[in-house]
All heavy atoms as a GROMACS GRO file, in nm:
protein
  576
    1SER      N    1   8.494   8.464  -5.203
    1SER     CA    2   8.484   8.506  -5.066
    1SER      C    3   8.341   8.541  -5.031
    1SER      O    4   8.263   8.582  -5.115
    1SER     CB    5   8.578   8.623  -5.039
    1SER     OG    6   8.519   8.745  -5.068
    2VAL      N    7   8.305   8.525  -4.906
    2VAL     CA    8   8.170   8.552  -4.856
    2VAL      C    9   8.160   8.700  -4.818
    2VAL      O   10   8.245   8.750  -4.743
    2VAL     CB   11   8.138   8.462  -4.734
    2VAL    CG1   12   8.002   8.495  -4.678
    2VAL    CG2   13   8.147   8.316  -4.771
    3PRO      N   14   8.057   8.771  -4.868
    3PRO     CA   15   8.044   8.913  -4.832
    3PRO      C   16   8.014   8.931  -4.683
    3PRO      O   17   7.957   8.844  -4.620
    3PRO     CB   18   7.929   8.962  -4.919
    3PRO     CG   19   7.855   8.841  -4.961
    3PRO     CD   20   7.953   8.726  -4.959
    4ALA      N   21   8.050   9.046  -4.630
    4ALA     CA   22   8.025   9.077  -4.489
    4ALA      C   23   7.884   9.130  -4.467
    4ALA      O   24   7.846   9.159  -4.355
    4ALA     CB   25   8.127   9.179  -4.440
    5TRP      N   26   7.804   9.144  -4.570
    5TRP     CA   27   7.668   9.195  -4.561
    5TRP      C   28   7.572   9.089  -4.611
    5TRP      O   29   7.612   8.991  -4.673
    5TRP     CB   30   7.655   9.324  -4.643
    5TRP     CG   31   7.712   9.311  -4.781
    5TRP    CD1   32   7.838   9.340  -4.821
    5TRP    CD2   33   7.645   9.259  -4.897
    5TRP    NE1   34   7.856   9.311  -4.954
    5TRP    CE2   35   7.738   9.261  -5.003
    5TRP    CE3   36   7.518   9.210  -4.922
    5TRP    CZ2   37   7.706   9.217  -5.131
    5TRP    CZ3   38   7.487   9.167  -5.050
    5TRP    CH2   39   7.580   9.172  -5.153
    6HIS      N   40   7.443   9.109  -4.586
    6HIS     CA   41   7.341   9.018  -4.638
    6HIS      C   42   7.208   9.091  -4.653
    6HIS      O   43   7.191   9.201  -4.603
    6HIS     CB   44   7.326   8.894  -4.548
    6HIS     CG   45   7.281   8.922  -4.409
    6HIS    ND1   46   7.370   8.948  -4.307
    6HIS    CD2   47   7.159   8.930  -4.354
    6HIS    CE1   48   7.304   8.968  -4.195
    6HIS    NE2   49   7.175   8.959  -4.220
    7SER      N   50   7.115   9.028  -4.724
    7SER     CA   51   6.984   9.088  -4.753
    7SER      C   52   6.891   9.077  -4.633
    7SER      O   53   6.888   8.975  -4.565
    7SER     CB   54   6.918   9.015  -4.871
    7SER     OG   55   6.999   9.020  -4.984
    8VAL      N   56   6.814   9.183  -4.612
    8VAL     CA   57   6.713   9.181  -4.506
    8VAL      C   58   6.601   9.280  -4.540
    8VAL      O   59   6.627   9.389  -4.591
    8VAL     CB   60   6.774   9.213  -4.366
    8VAL    CG1   61   6.833   9.351  -4.362
    8VAL    CG2   62   6.672   9.192  -4.256
    9ALA      N   63   6.478   9.237  -4.519
    9ALA     CA   64   6.361   9.326  -4.526
    9ALA      C   65   6.304   9.328  -4.385
    9ALA      O   66   6.281   9.221  -4.326
    9ALA     CB   67   6.258   9.273  -4.626
   10LEU      N   68   6.284   9.448  -4.329
   10LEU     CA   69   6.248   9.454  -4.187
   10LEU      C   70   6.158   9.572  -4.155
   10LEU      O   71   6.145   9.665  -4.234
   10LEU     CB   72   6.373   9.460  -4.100
   10LEU     CG   73   6.470   9.576  -4.122
   10LEU    CD1   74   6.434   9.697  -4.039
   10LEU    CD2   75   6.611   9.531  -4.089
   11LEU      N   76   6.098   9.566  -4.037
   11LEU     CA   77   6.024   9.676  -3.978
   11LEU      C   78   6.104   9.724  -3.859
   11LEU      O   79   6.144   9.643  -3.774
   11LEU     CB   80   5.884   9.632  -3.934
   11LEU     CG   81   5.793   9.579  -4.045
   11LEU    CD1   82   5.662   9.528  -3.985
   11LEU    CD2   83   5.765   9.687  -4.147
   12TRP      N   84   6.126   9.855  -3.850
   12TRP     CA   85   6.210   9.916  -3.746
   12TRP      C   86   6.125  10.014  -3.666
   12TRP      O   87   6.041  10.083  -3.725
   12TRP     CB   88   6.327   9.988  -3.814
   12TRP     CG   89   6.432  10.038  -3.721
   12TRP    CD1   90   6.443  10.165  -3.673
   12TRP    CD2   91   6.539   9.964  -3.665
   12TRP    NE1   92   6.553  10.175  -3.590
   12TRP    CE2   93   6.612  10.051  -3.584
   12TRP    CE3   94   6.580   9.831  -3.674
   12TRP    CZ2   95   6.725  10.012  -3.513
   12TRP    CZ3   96   6.692   9.792  -3.604
   12TRP    CH2   97   6.764   9.881  -3.526
   13PRO      N   98   6.146  10.028  -3.535
   13PRO     CA   99   6.063  10.118  -3.456
   13PRO      C  100   6.084  10.266  -3.492
   13PRO      O  101   6.198  10.311  -3.507
   13PRO     CB  102   6.107  10.091  -3.311
   13PRO     CG  103   6.245  10.034  -3.323
   13PRO     CD  104   6.248   9.961  -3.453
   14ASP      N  105   5.975  10.340  -3.508
   14ASP     CA  106   5.984  10.484  -3.536
   14ASP      C  107   6.059  10.559  -3.427
   14ASP      O  108   6.125  10.659  -3.455
   14ASP     CB  109   5.844  10.546  -3.550
   14ASP     CG  110   5.777  10.511  -3.680
   14ASP    OD1  111   5.847  10.470  -3.775
   14ASP    OD2  112   5.653  10.525  -3.688
   15ALA      N  113   6.049  10.512  -3.304
   15ALA     CA  114   6.111  10.580  -3.191
   15ALA      C  115   6.263  10.564  -3.188
   15ALA      O  116   6.330  10.627  -3.106
   15ALA     CB  117   6.052  10.529  -3.059
   16GLU      N  118   6.317  10.480  -3.278
   16GLU     CA  119   6.462  10.455  -3.280
   16GLU      C  120   6.514  10.407  -3.144
   16GLU      O  121   6.622  10.446  -3.100
   16GLU     CB  122   6.539  10.579  -3.325
   16GLU     CG  123   6.514  10.619  -3.468
   16GLU     CD  124   6.578  10.526  -3.571
   16GLU    OE1  125   6.675  10.454  -3.538
   16GLU    OE2  126   6.528  10.521  -3.683
   17ASP      N  127   6.433  10.324  -3.076
   17ASP     CA  128   6.468  10.277  -2.941
   17ASP      C  129   6.498  10.127  -2.938
   17ASP      O  130   6.458  10.057  -2.848
   17ASP     CB  131   6.358  10.312  -2.842
   17ASP     CG  132   6.224  10.248  -2.878
   17ASP    OD1  133   6.211  10.193  -2.990
   17ASP    OD2  134   6.133  10.255  -2.794
   18TRP      N  135   6.567  10.079  -3.039
   18TRP     CA  136   6.602   9.938  -3.045
   18TRP      C  137   6.696   9.903  -2.931
   18TRP      O  138   6.783   9.984  -2.898
   18TRP     CB  139   6.671   9.907  -3.179
   18TRP     CG  140   6.690   9.762  -3.202
   18TRP    CD1  141   6.603   9.679  -3.267
   18TRP    CD2  142   6.798   9.681  -3.160
   18TRP    NE1  143   6.651   9.552  -3.267
   18TRP    CE2  144   6.773   9.549  -3.202
   18TRP    CE3  145   6.914   9.703  -3.090
   18TRP    CZ2  146   6.858   9.444  -3.177
   18TRP    CZ3  147   7.000   9.598  -3.064
   18TRP    CH2  148   6.970   9.470  -3.108
   19PRO      N  149   6.682   9.791  -2.864
   19PRO     CA  150   6.591   9.682  -2.894
   19PRO      C  151   6.454   9.693  -2.826
   19PRO      O  152   6.364   9.616  -2.856
   19PRO     CB  153   6.665   9.560  -2.843
   19PRO     CG  154   6.740   9.608  -2.725
   19PRO     CD  155   6.780   9.751  -2.761
   20ALA      N  156   6.437   9.787  -2.733
   20ALA     CA  157   6.310   9.796  -2.659
   20ALA      C  158   6.190   9.812  -2.752
   20ALA      O  159   6.084   9.755  -2.727
   20ALA     CB  160   6.315   9.910  -2.559
   21GLY      N  161   6.205   9.888  -2.859
   21GLY     CA  162   6.096   9.911  -2.952
   21GLY      C  163   6.069   9.797  -3.047
   21GLY      O  164   5.972   9.798  -3.122
   22GLY      N  165   6.154   9.696  -3.046
   22GLY     CA  166   6.134   9.578  -3.130
   22GLY      C  167   6.191   9.594  -3.270
   22GLY      O  168   6.235   9.701  -3.312
   23GLU      N  169   6.190   9.483  -3.340
   23GLU     CA  170   6.235   9.477  -3.480
   23GLU      C  171   6.178   9.349  -3.538
   23GLU      O  172   6.181   9.244  -3.474
   23GLU     CB  173   6.388   9.472  -3.486
   23GLU     CG  174   6.445   9.449  -3.623
   23GLU     CD  175   6.596   9.430  -3.621
   23GLU    OE1  176   6.660   9.455  -3.517
   23GLU    OE2  177   6.650   9.388  -3.724
   24ILE      N  178   6.124   9.357  -3.659
   24ILE     CA  179   6.072   9.238  -3.728
   24ILE      C  180   6.151   9.222  -3.857
   24ILE      O  181   6.137   9.302  -3.949
   24ILE     CB  182   5.922   9.249  -3.758
   24ILE    CG1  183   5.842   9.269  -3.630
   24ILE    CG2  184   5.874   9.124  -3.833
   24ILE    CD1  185   5.696   9.298  -3.653
   25ASP      N  186   6.238   9.121  -3.861
   25ASP     CA  187   6.310   9.087  -3.984
   25ASP      C  188   6.228   8.978  -4.052
   25ASP      O  189   6.238   8.861  -4.017
   25ASP     CB  190   6.450   9.034  -3.952
   25ASP     CG  191   6.531   9.130  -3.867
   25ASP    OD1  192   6.516   9.251  -3.885
   25ASP    OD2  193   6.608   9.084  -3.782
   26PHE      N  194   6.143   9.017  -4.147
   26PHE     CA  195   6.054   8.917  -4.206
   26PHE      C  196   6.114   8.847  -4.326
   26PHE      O  197   6.055   8.754  -4.380
   26PHE     CB  198   5.916   8.976  -4.236
   26PHE     CG  199   5.913   9.093  -4.330
   26PHE    CD1  200   5.893   9.074  -4.465
   26PHE    CD2  201   5.928   9.221  -4.281
   26PHE    CE1  202   5.887   9.182  -4.551
   26PHE    CE2  203   5.922   9.331  -4.366
   26PHE     CZ  204   5.902   9.311  -4.502
   27MET      N  205   6.231   8.887  -4.368
   27MET     CA  206   6.306   8.817  -4.472
   27MET      C  207   6.452   8.852  -4.451
   27MET      O  208   6.493   8.964  -4.476
   27MET     CB  209   6.259   8.861  -4.612
   27MET     CG  210   6.322   8.786  -4.729
   27MET     SD  211   6.492   8.822  -4.776
   27MET     CE  212   6.500   8.996  -4.794
   28GLU      N  213   6.528   8.758  -4.398
   28GLU     CA  214   6.671   8.781  -4.377
   28GLU      C  215   6.748   8.663  -4.434
   28GLU      O  216   6.718   8.548  -4.403
   28GLU     CB  217   6.702   8.797  -4.228
   28GLU     CG  218   6.846   8.835  -4.202
   28GLU     CD  219   6.868   8.890  -4.062
   28GLU    OE1  220   6.775   8.893  -3.980
   28GLU    OE2  221   6.983   8.932  -4.036
   29ILE      N  222   6.843   8.692  -4.520
   29ILE     CA  223   6.919   8.586  -4.587
   29ILE      C  224   7.066   8.603  -4.552
   29ILE      O  225   7.136   8.685  -4.610
   29ILE     CB  226   6.901   8.591  -4.740
   29ILE    CG1  227   6.752   8.585  -4.778
   29ILE    CG2  228   6.977   8.476  -4.806
   29ILE    CD1  229   6.725   8.611  -4.924
   30SER      N  230   7.112   8.524  -4.456
   30SER     CA  231   7.254   8.526  -4.421
   30SER      C  232   7.329   8.408  -4.482
   30SER      O  233   7.451   8.406  -4.481
   30SER     CB  234   7.272   8.530  -4.269
   30SER     OG  235   7.204   8.422  -4.209
   31ASP      N  236   7.254   8.312  -4.537
   31ASP     CA  237   7.313   8.196  -4.604
   31ASP      C  238   7.376   8.240  -4.736
   31ASP      O  239   7.306   8.289  -4.825
   31ASP     CB  240   7.203   8.092  -4.629
   31ASP     CG  241   7.247   7.975  -4.714
   31ASP    OD1  242   7.369   7.958  -4.739
   31ASP    OD2  243   7.159   7.897  -4.756
   32PRO      N  244   7.508   8.228  -4.753
   32PRO     CA  245   7.572   8.274  -4.877
   32PRO      C  246   7.524   8.200  -5.002
   32PRO      O  247   7.535   8.254  -5.113
   32PRO     CB  248   7.722   8.252  -4.853
   32PRO     CG  249   7.732   8.160  -4.736
   32PRO     CD  250   7.605   8.173  -4.658
   33THR      N  251   7.466   8.079  -4.988
   33THR     CA  252   7.413   8.008  -5.104
   33THR      C  253   7.269   8.050  -5.135
   33THR      O  254   7.214   8.008  -5.235
   33THR     CB  255   7.417   7.856  -5.083
   33THR    OG1  256   7.326   7.820  -4.977
   33THR    CG2  257   7.557   7.808  -5.051
   34ARG      N  258   7.210   8.131  -5.049
   34ARG     CA  259   7.073   8.183  -5.064
   34ARG      C  260   6.970   8.072  -5.074
   34ARG      O  261   6.873   8.081  -5.149
   34ARG     CB  262   7.066   8.280  -5.182
   34ARG     CG  263   7.162   8.398  -5.164
   34ARG     CD  264   7.157   8.498  -5.277
   34ARG     NE  265   7.031   8.566  -5.290
   34ARG     CZ  266   6.991   8.670  -5.217
   34ARG    NH1  267   7.068   8.719  -5.124
   34ARG    NH2  268   6.874   8.726  -5.239
   35GLN      N  269   6.989   7.966  -4.996
   35GLN     CA  270   6.895   7.854  -4.995
   35GLN      C  271   6.815   7.845  -4.865
   35GLN      O  272   6.737   7.753  -4.845
   35GLN     CB  273   6.970   7.722  -5.019
   35GLN     CG  274   7.039   7.715  -5.153
   35GLN     CD  275   6.943   7.734  -5.269
   35GLN    OE1  276   6.848   7.659  -5.286
   35GLN    NE2  277   6.967   7.837  -5.350
   36SER      N  278   6.833   7.942  -4.776
   36SER     CA  279   6.762   7.946  -4.648
   36SER      C  280   6.727   8.091  -4.617
   36SER      O  281   6.809   8.181  -4.634
   36SER     CB  282   6.850   7.888  -4.537
   36SER     OG  283   6.786   7.899  -4.412
   37VAL      N  284   6.603   8.113  -4.572
   37VAL     CA  285   6.556   8.247  -4.536
   37VAL      C  286   6.509   8.242  -4.391
   37VAL      O  287   6.442   8.147  -4.349
   37VAL     CB  288   6.443   8.292  -4.629
   37VAL    CG1  289   6.384   8.425  -4.585
   37VAL    CG2  290   6.493   8.302  -4.771
   38GLU      N  291   6.542   8.346  -4.315
   38GLU     CA  292   6.508   8.352  -4.173
   38GLU      C  293   6.405   8.460  -4.144
   38GLU      O  294   6.394   8.560  -4.216
   38GLU     CB  295   6.633   8.382  -4.089
   38GLU     CG  296   6.740   8.278  -4.101
   38GLU     CD  297   6.868   8.321  -4.032
   38GLU    OE1  298   6.874   8.434  -3.978
   38GLU    OE2  299   6.962   8.241  -4.032
   39TYR      N  300   6.332   8.438  -4.037
   39TYR     CA  301   6.243   8.536  -3.975
   39TYR      C  302   6.296   8.558  -3.835
   39TYR      O  303   6.324   8.461  -3.763
   39TYR     CB  304   6.100   8.480  -3.970
   39TYR     CG  305   6.014   8.537  -3.861
   39TYR    CD1  306   5.948   8.658  -3.880
   39TYR    CD2  307   5.999   8.472  -3.740
   39TYR    CE1  308   5.869   8.711  -3.779
   39TYR    CE2  309   5.920   8.525  -3.639
   39TYR     CZ  310   5.856   8.644  -3.659
   39TYR     OH  311   5.779   8.697  -3.560
   40ASN      N  312   6.317   8.682  -3.795
   40ASN     CA  313   6.367   8.713  -3.661
   40ASN      C  314   6.282   8.823  -3.599
   40ASN      O  315   6.267   8.930  -3.658
   40ASN     CB  316   6.513   8.761  -3.667
   40ASN     CG  317   6.604   8.654  -3.720
   40ASN    OD1  318   6.630   8.555  -3.653
   40ASN    ND2  319   6.652   8.670  -3.842
   41LEU      N  320   6.225   8.795  -3.483
   41LEU     CA  321   6.146   8.893  -3.408
   41LEU      C  322   6.224   8.930  -3.284
   41LEU      O  323   6.254   8.844  -3.201
   41LEU     CB  324   6.010   8.834  -3.370
   41LEU     CG  325   5.924   8.918  -3.276
   41LEU    CD1  326   5.882   9.047  -3.344
   41LEU    CD2  327   5.803   8.838  -3.230
   42HIS      N  328   6.262   9.057  -3.273
   42HIS     CA  329   6.336   9.108  -3.157
   42HIS      C  330   6.238   9.189  -3.071
   42HIS      O  331   6.162   9.269  -3.125
   42HIS     CB  332   6.449   9.203  -3.201
   42HIS     CG  333   6.549   9.140  -3.291
   42HIS    ND1  334   6.670   9.095  -3.247
   42HIS    CD2  335   6.546   9.117  -3.424
   42HIS    CE1  336   6.740   9.047  -3.349
   42HIS    NE2  337   6.666   9.059  -3.458
   43TRP      N  338   6.242   9.170  -2.938
   43TRP     CA  339   6.159   9.250  -2.850
   43TRP      C  340   6.222   9.260  -2.712
   43TRP      O  341   6.305   9.179  -2.676
   43TRP     CB  342   6.017   9.194  -2.840
   43TRP     CG  343   6.001   9.075  -2.752
   43TRP    CD1  344   5.962   9.076  -2.620
   43TRP    CD2  345   6.023   8.939  -2.784
   43TRP    NE1  346   5.960   8.948  -2.570
   43TRP    CE2  347   5.997   8.861  -2.669
   43TRP    CE3  348   6.065   8.872  -2.900
   43TRP    CZ2  349   6.010   8.724  -2.667
   43TRP    CZ3  350   6.078   8.735  -2.895
   43TRP    CH2  351   6.050   8.664  -2.781
   44SER      N  352   6.185   9.360  -2.638
   44SER     CA  353   6.224   9.393  -2.500
   44SER      C  354   6.363   9.458  -2.496
   44SER      O  355   6.445   9.442  -2.587
   44SER     CB  356   6.219   9.272  -2.407
   44SER     OG  357   6.342   9.204  -2.402
   45ALA      N  358   6.387   9.530  -2.388
   45ALA     CA  359   6.516   9.595  -2.369
   45ALA      C  360   6.630   9.494  -2.360
   45ALA      O  361   6.745   9.527  -2.384
   45ALA     CB  362   6.512   9.683  -2.244
   46SER      N  363   6.596   9.369  -2.327
   46SER     CA  364   6.696   9.261  -2.318
   46SER      C  365   6.722   9.195  -2.453
   46SER      O  366   6.797   9.098  -2.462
   46SER     CB  367   6.651   9.155  -2.219
   46SER     OG  368   6.632   9.212  -2.091
   47ASN      N  369   6.656   9.242  -2.559
   47ASN     CA  370   6.667   9.188  -2.694
   47ASN      C  371   6.640   9.038  -2.700
   47ASN      O  372   6.722   8.959  -2.745
   47ASN     CB  373   6.804   9.219  -2.757
   47ASN     CG  374   6.807   9.182  -2.904
   47ASN    OD1  375   6.704   9.179  -2.970
   47ASN    ND2  376   6.925   9.153  -2.956
   48HIS      N  377   6.519   8.999  -2.655
   48HIS     CA  378   6.476   8.861  -2.675
   48HIS      C  379   6.454   8.840  -2.824
   48HIS      O  380   6.413   8.933  -2.894
   48HIS     CB  381   6.345   8.834  -2.599
   48HIS     CG  382   6.359   8.844  -2.451
   48HIS    ND1  383   6.422   8.748  -2.376
   48HIS    CD2  384   6.320   8.940  -2.365
   48HIS    CE1  385   6.420   8.784  -2.250
   48HIS    NE2  386   6.358   8.901  -2.240
   49VAL      N  387   6.479   8.719  -2.873
   49VAL     CA  388   6.466   8.691  -3.016
   49VAL      C  389   6.390   8.562  -3.037
   49VAL      O  390   6.420   8.459  -2.975
   49VAL     CB  391   6.605   8.680  -3.084
   49VAL    CG1  392   6.589   8.650  -3.233
   49VAL    CG2  393   6.687   8.805  -3.063
   50GLU      N  394   6.290   8.567  -3.125
   50GLU     CA  395   6.223   8.448  -3.176
   50GLU      C  396   6.271   8.432  -3.319
   50GLU      O  397   6.264   8.526  -3.398
   50GLU     CB  398   6.072   8.465  -3.173
   50GLU     CG  399   5.997   8.347  -3.233
   50GLU     CD  400   5.847   8.370  -3.239
   50GLU    OE1  401   5.793   8.434  -3.148
   50GLU    OE2  402   5.786   8.323  -3.336
   51GLN      N  403   6.320   8.313  -3.354
   51GLN     CA  404   6.379   8.294  -3.486
   51GLN      C  405   6.325   8.168  -3.551
   51GLN      O  406   6.307   8.066  -3.485
   51GLN     CB  407   6.531   8.283  -3.472
   51GLN     CG  408   6.603   8.265  -3.603
   51GLN     CD  409   6.752   8.251  -3.583
   51GLN    OE1  410   6.797   8.169  -3.505
   51GLN    NE2  411   6.829   8.332  -3.655
   52HIS      N  412   6.300   8.177  -3.680
   52HIS     CA  413   6.256   8.063  -3.760
   52HIS      C  414   6.328   8.072  -3.894
   52HIS      O  415   6.360   8.181  -3.940
   52HIS     CB  416   6.105   8.063  -3.781
   52HIS     CG  417   6.027   8.060  -3.655
   52HIS    ND1  418   6.006   7.945  -3.584
   52HIS    CD2  419   5.969   8.160  -3.584
   52HIS    CE1  420   5.935   7.974  -3.476
   52HIS    NE2  421   5.912   8.104  -3.474
   53ALA      N  422   6.349   7.958  -3.957
   53ALA     CA  423   6.411   7.954  -4.090
   53ALA      C  424   6.335   7.857  -4.177
   53ALA      O  425   6.272   7.762  -4.128
   53ALA     CB  426   6.558   7.912  -4.079
   54THR      N  427   6.340   7.882  -4.306
   54THR     CA  428   6.278   7.791  -4.402
   54THR      C  429   6.372   7.775  -4.521
   54THR      O  430   6.448   7.866  -4.554
   54THR     CB  431   6.140   7.842  -4.448
   54THR    OG1  432   6.075   7.741  -4.523
   54THR    CG2  433   6.151   7.969  -4.530
   55THR      N  434   6.366   7.659  -4.583
   55THR     CA  435   6.447   7.632  -4.701
   55THR      C  436   6.371   7.682  -4.824
   55THR      O  437   6.255   7.649  -4.844
   55THR     CB  438   6.474   7.481  -4.714
   55THR    OG1  439   6.540   7.437  -4.597
   55THR    CG2  440   6.557   7.450  -4.836
   56VAL      N  441   6.437   7.767  -4.901
   56VAL     CA  442   6.378   7.823  -5.022
   56VAL      C  443   6.492   7.867  -5.113
   56VAL      O  444   6.598   7.905  -5.065
   56VAL     CB  445   6.284   7.942  -4.989
   56VAL    CG1  446   6.359   8.056  -4.925
   56VAL    CG2  447   6.208   7.989  -5.111
   57ASP      N  448   6.470   7.859  -5.243
   57ASP     CA  449   6.571   7.906  -5.338
   57ASP      C  450   6.557   8.058  -5.352
   57ASP      O  451   6.477   8.108  -5.430
   57ASP     CB  452   6.553   7.838  -5.474
   57ASP     CG  453   6.657   7.884  -5.576
   57ASP    OD1  454   6.747   7.964  -5.541
   57ASP    OD2  455   6.648   7.839  -5.691
   58ALA      N  456   6.633   8.131  -5.273
   58ALA     CA  457   6.624   8.277  -5.273
   58ALA      C  458   6.707   8.340  -5.385
   58ALA      O  459   6.722   8.462  -5.388
   58ALA     CB  460   6.665   8.332  -5.138
   59THR      N  461   6.760   8.258  -5.476
   59THR     CA  462   6.825   8.316  -5.594
   59THR      C  463   6.719   8.354  -5.699
   59THR      O  464   6.749   8.424  -5.794
   59THR     CB  465   6.926   8.219  -5.658
   59THR    OG1  466   6.858   8.104  -5.707
   59THR    CG2  467   7.032   8.179  -5.558
   60ALA      N  468   6.595   8.304  -5.681
   60ALA     CA  469   6.484   8.338  -5.769
   60ALA      C  470   6.401   8.450  -5.706
   60ALA      O  471   6.412   8.477  -5.587
   60ALA     CB  472   6.397   8.214  -5.791
   61TRP      N  473   6.316   8.514  -5.785
   61TRP     CA  474   6.230   8.621  -5.733
   61TRP      C  475   6.122   8.565  -5.643
   61TRP      O  476   6.065   8.460  -5.670
   61TRP     CB  477   6.165   8.696  -5.850
   61TRP     CG  478   6.258   8.789  -5.918
   61TRP    CD1  479   6.324   8.765  -6.036
   61TRP    CD2  480   6.300   8.918  -5.873
   61TRP    NE1  481   6.405   8.872  -6.066
   61TRP    CE2  482   6.392   8.968  -5.968
   61TRP    CE3  483   6.270   8.995  -5.761
   61TRP    CZ2  484   6.452   9.092  -5.956
   61TRP    CZ3  485   6.331   9.119  -5.749
   61TRP    CH2  486   6.420   9.167  -5.845
   62HIS      N  487   6.092   8.638  -5.534
   62HIS     CA  488   5.986   8.602  -5.440
   62HIS      C  489   5.917   8.729  -5.393
   62HIS      O  490   5.974   8.838  -5.398
   62HIS     CB  491   6.043   8.529  -5.317
   62HIS     CG  492   6.100   8.396  -5.348
   62HIS    ND1  493   6.024   8.282  -5.359
   62HIS    CD2  494   6.228   8.356  -5.372
   62HIS    CE1  495   6.101   8.179  -5.387
   62HIS    NE2  496   6.226   8.222  -5.396
   63ALA      N  497   5.795   8.715  -5.345
   63ALA     CA  498   5.724   8.825  -5.279
   63ALA      C  499   5.726   8.794  -5.130
   63ALA      O  500   5.696   8.682  -5.088
   63ALA     CB  501   5.581   8.834  -5.329
   64TRP      N  502   5.763   8.893  -5.047
   64TRP     CA  503   5.771   8.876  -4.902
   64TRP      C  504   5.674   8.972  -4.837
   64TRP      O  505   5.655   9.083  -4.886
   64TRP     CB  506   5.913   8.904  -4.852
   64TRP     CG  507   6.017   8.825  -4.923
   64TRP    CD1  508   6.097   8.869  -5.025
   64TRP    CD2  509   6.052   8.689  -4.902
   64TRP    NE1  510   6.180   8.769  -5.067
   64TRP    CE2  511   6.155   8.656  -4.993
   64TRP    CE3  512   6.008   8.590  -4.815
   64TRP    CZ2  513   6.213   8.531  -4.999
   64TRP    CZ3  514   6.066   8.466  -4.821
   64TRP    CH2  515   6.167   8.436  -4.912
   65ALA      N  516   5.612   8.931  -4.726
   65ALA     CA  517   5.515   9.016  -4.658
   65ALA      C  518   5.513   8.984  -4.510
   65ALA      O  519   5.561   8.878  -4.467
   65ALA     CB  520   5.376   8.994  -4.717
   66VAL      N  521   5.457   9.074  -4.434
   66VAL     CA  522   5.434   9.052  -4.292
   66VAL      C  523   5.292   9.097  -4.261
   66VAL      O  524   5.244   9.196  -4.317
   66VAL     CB  525   5.538   9.126  -4.204
   66VAL    CG1  526   5.525   9.276  -4.221
   66VAL    CG2  527   5.523   9.089  -4.058
   67GLU      N  528   5.220   9.020  -4.180
   67GLU     CA  529   5.086   9.057  -4.138
   67GLU      C  530   5.089   9.101  -3.993
   67GLU      O  531   5.137   9.027  -3.907
   67GLU     CB  532   4.990   8.937  -4.155
   67GLU     CG  533   4.848   8.970  -4.122
   67GLU     CD  534   4.753   8.856  -4.150
   67GLU    OE1  535   4.785   8.769  -4.234
   67GLU    OE2  536   4.647   8.853  -4.087
   68TRP      N  537   5.042   9.222  -3.966
   68TRP     CA  538   5.046   9.280  -3.833
   68TRP      C  539   4.901   9.311  -3.792
   68TRP      O  540   4.831   9.382  -3.862
   68TRP     CB  541   5.127   9.408  -3.837
   68TRP     CG  542   5.150   9.476  -3.707
   68TRP    CD1  543   5.056   9.505  -3.612
   68TRP    CD2  544   5.273   9.525  -3.658
   68TRP    NE1  545   5.114   9.572  -3.508
   68TRP    CE2  546   5.248   9.585  -3.533
   68TRP    CE3  547   5.401   9.527  -3.707
   68TRP    CZ2  548   5.347   9.645  -3.458
   68TRP    CZ3  549   5.500   9.586  -3.632
   68TRP    CH2  550   5.472   9.643  -3.508
   69THR      N  551   4.858   9.255  -3.678
   69THR     CA  552   4.724   9.280  -3.628
   69THR      C  553   4.734   9.330  -3.484
   69THR      O  554   4.840   9.317  -3.421
   69THR     CB  555   4.638   9.153  -3.634
   69THR    OG1  556   4.685   9.061  -3.537
   69THR    CG2  557   4.639   9.090  -3.771
   70PRO      N  558   4.627   9.382  -3.426
   70PRO     CA  559   4.631   9.427  -3.287
   70PRO      C  560   4.665   9.316  -3.188
   70PRO      O  561   4.722   9.343  -3.082
   70PRO     CB  562   4.490   9.480  -3.261
   70PRO     CG  563   4.439   9.518  -3.395
   70PRO     CD  564   4.499   9.417  -3.490
   71SER      N  565   4.636   9.191  -3.222
   71SER     CA  566   4.660   9.081  -3.126
   71SER      C  567   4.780   8.994  -3.160
   71SER      O  568   4.823   8.913  -3.077
   71SER     CB  569   4.535   8.993  -3.117
   71SER     OG  570   4.508   8.936  -3.243
   72SER      N  571   4.834   9.006  -3.278
   72SER     CA  572   4.950   8.922  -3.314
   72SER      C  573   5.021   8.976  -3.436
   72SER      O  574   4.973   9.062  -3.506
   72SER     CB  575   4.905   8.779  -3.342
   72SER     OG  576   4.818   8.774  -3.453
   0.00000   0.00000   0.00000
């Protein structure tokens, strides 16, 4: 059976004002075979989402990171 939970590494707003404060899911694995990893950027009170996925064997160890700058 497929679990009801999945792995995610994310940045959450200190103000606890989601979705207006945004959310950066820089490693989210909802694929039960762990062969696809997603990036999800949530922003605005309307919860706009930018999403990307890449194929990777997430059953092996990986290092995940996010780069945050004043302009992007």
